[in-house]
N, C-alpha and C positions, 0 to 999 in steps of 0.2 A: 926750524924749525916752529911753529906758529905760535900765538902765546894764545891766539883764542883761536878757537878751530870749529868751523861753523858744517851742521848737516841740512837735508831740507832739502827744500824745493826750489832750484836753478832754473829762471824760463826766459826764453828770450819777446821780450815785447814788443809786440809792432803799436807806436806812439799815432794818432789824429790830432792834430791839433785842429777843431772845429770851431768856426763862430757863435752856436747854438743844438741844442740835443733837436736832433731832425726825425720827425714824423712819418711814422710806420710807410716804406713802400714809396719812398722817396728817392733825391738822388739827392748828397751835396760835396760841395767842394770843397776838399780839407784846405785853412790857411799852412797846413808844410805837416810832414811826418817821419820820422825817424825809427831805427828798429834799438834799443837799448835793452840790457839785461835786467832783470828782474827777478822774484822771489823772496819770501824773507829772511829764511838764512843766508841765500848768497848777497844779497842787496848789502844785510845788514854785516857781513863782514868784511865786502867793500870799503860799508862808510867806515866803519876801525881802522882798515888799513890806508884811508886814506885823514886819517887824524895821528897817525904815526905810527899803529901797531902793528905788526911780525903778527900777519893773519894766512889762513887758508881752510882750502874749503875738500870737502870729503862726499862723493855722491858717483852718481851712474854720470854719464851721457851718454848721448846718440855720435856713431861716428860718420856722421856727413855733415852741411855745412850752417848745417844749424849749432854742432858742439862746438864743431871751429868757431863761432862765430862765442860760442858763449864763452868759450875757455879763453880765445885772445882777448874778451875785455875782462876777465880776474886778469889777467898775464901785464894788462894796461899798466893796472892799478899797483899791482902790485904780489898780487895774493901767487902764495905757494898754490898748484894747480899741479903737480904730481902725486897729489891719492886722486887725485878722477880716472875714475875707469869708463871709454872708451868702445862701446857698442856696435857692434852691427849689428842693420836688419832693424834699430829699434827708431821713432820717433819720442823725440822733448818731449818737454811741457815746453805752450808755446801758447800767448791769446794776442788782442789786439783791444789796444783801450781808446777812445774817444775820450779827448780833455776836451771839452765843455769850457766856458769863463764858469758856472756855478755849480757845474757836474763832472762826475767820473765814471762811466761807463764799460767794462768790461765783460768780454766774450772772453775764457780760452780751452782750449782740449790741453787735458791734462797726460798725452804725448801715451806709450805704453812702456816705457823702459820699468824692467823688471828692477824690484825691489835688491836696494844695495845693500853689501855684505860682508862688515868689517873680517881687513885681512888682518895677522898680528902684528903688520907693520904700520899697520891703523891705532891698533888698539897702543902701542908700546906709547905713539906721536902722544895719545887722546893721555892714556897715563902721563906724560911730564911734556903734556900743555898747560899756559896758567887762568884756562876757560876754554869751557864748550858752550857751545850756543847751537839751539834747535826749535824749530819750527812746529812741530807734528806730522811734518812731513817723511815719507820714509820710516815710517814709525819704530819701526823690530828694529832698526841700524841706531836712533835715534835712542831710543831703551838699552841695546844690550853699549852706548858709547857712556850714558849718564851712569849706567854700572859701575861702566868703568872709571868711568870718572870723581864717584864720588868713595869708591876706594882708592882711591889716590886722591883725597882732598882737591878735586881739582872744583871751583864752582860749578856749579848745570844754568844758563841764564835761560829761560823757553820764553820763548817770543809766543804770547797764547792766543793765535788769531780765529785760528779755525776748531769748531768744535766736534774733531774726531774721534771714530770712534776708540773704546781706549783710553782715552785720552786720558783720564784719571790714571794709570801707572807710568804717565809720564810725568805730573803731579807731583806723585810721591816723590821722583827722584829729584825737582827742583830744590835749587838755592834760590836764585832771584826771580820768581815772577810775574810776567807784565804783561795780561791781559790788557783785550779793551775794555770797553765795559761792557759793548753787549755783550763778548767771550764773559765775563764775569757773571751777567745778568742772568743769561743762558745757562751756562755753568753750575750755576749752583739756587735758580727760582728764585734769589731773590727779587726782591724789587727797587730797593736805594740799593746806589755801588758802596757805599764805606760798605754796610751790612756784608758785601757778601765778597769783601775785602779780609773780613773779618771771618766769613765761616770760610774760606777759602784758605787761610791762613793756619786756621782751630782744624782743619780737615787734613790738610799736607803737611806742615808746617814747616814752608820755608825759612830764608832769614826774612827775606824782605818779599811785600806786595807792592809793585806798582799799579794800578788802573790809570792805561791815557782814556781821554774820554777827548779828543781832537781838538775841534777851536776853545773848549773851554782849559785845556790846559793837562790835569791831572793829579793827581794827589799816590803818595804811597803810607803804607800801614807795616808797623816795624812787629807787631805782640801789642802794643800800649796805646801809642799816640797815630792820628792821619792829621795826615801835615802835607798843603796841600802846594805844585807849584805851577806857574800861568806855565802862559804859552809868550815865544818872544812876538816883537811885530814886525810884519811880513808883508812887500806883497806879491801876492800870491798871484802865481803861473801855470802850476800842476805840481798836487796835492801826492800824486801818485805815488805810495812808495816810501809819504815821510815816516808813517809804524816804522817800517824798514829799516830806516836810519836812526832813526831814533832807538833801534834796538841795540842797534851796530856803535848807536857813540857810550849809549850807556855801558856795554863791554869794554867801548878805547876807559872810557873816565872809570873802569871800575881796577886797569891795565894800568891807569896814573894813577893809583890809588885816590880817588875819591871815596868821600862817604855816600852814604847811600841818597843824602837830599841836594848832594851838589851835582850828584849823578845826574838825576833828574834833571837840573836846570845846565846841567852842561848839553843834555841830550834833549832837550823842548831848543836851545837854538840852534843848536845840526840840526836838528828838523827842518826850523823853520829858518833856514837859509836857502835848507835842498830847498825849500817851496817857493823860493825865488829865481829860477833854471827849470827846465824843462829837459825829465831825464832823472831821474832817482840813482843813479848814480855819480852821472858827470857832473852835477851840480850839488855832492857835499863838498862843502868846504875843506883846509885845512885848518892843523888847532890854532896858527894863530889871527886868523883871518875868527875866527868863531871864540879868541879871544877875546882881541879885541873889539868884537859886535856883544860880544857878552858886557864891556867895560863901557860903552857907551852909551846901551839899555841899562845901569847903574846893579852891574851886580862883577863883582870883582873873582876868577879865579884860586 
């Protein structure tokens, strides 16, 4: 059984590297193209697996070539796929992503898969896991899983990216809350990120709030102190999925016994290394590579 279980979006991305963002109604030859697995929780689970943590993904996938690709992609990285339900006659979540020098443009189709329902086997697995990771997709399943996790002292890490309807119900069940700055400001109505973090902490009582701020790094708030963490140096070629990888690396840090501040540094370093290769999953480094890279940049794990 996986130490970390993920529930949320699982997406087949088609990545096009392009020399520049094209004007409307023109043609442009791509520099390269490839298919890759994506989705916040799904990619986070892969990142944790590549960092040496046992993981599993729960959710519905289509019983077609897209579903085949996504299952094989999980298996390639050692993720347990036995909790995935394959369904005939449905379309999975897919996207096309343009990667230009200074921009990322995504067009997606959420497909028509029905909501995921937890089985008794799924419930037992969640109750015995070390950590549950959710992203707000498949909301009802995420809520049920989070309640089971809470009842069994399993910490819930929420990758807060989308301002989905009813998101406050999931926030109330979250132990490790990691919102983007955009989410934090949008959900609280605050204009200052630190004020937004304080509001999230006071309103929902998680153990920690970690606000990610992209190229500026981010900060954590523990109810008393705001502590900033840096970005690590990287020659960026593909930032797509860097936030998803951050969350997965943070989860791996928790499983390794790191405190929250060390988890932030670890996750920031993993995310930076990922950005130096194309593909959110395949570019995630192994643990020893991260350890060496962090030491070279003045931080000892």
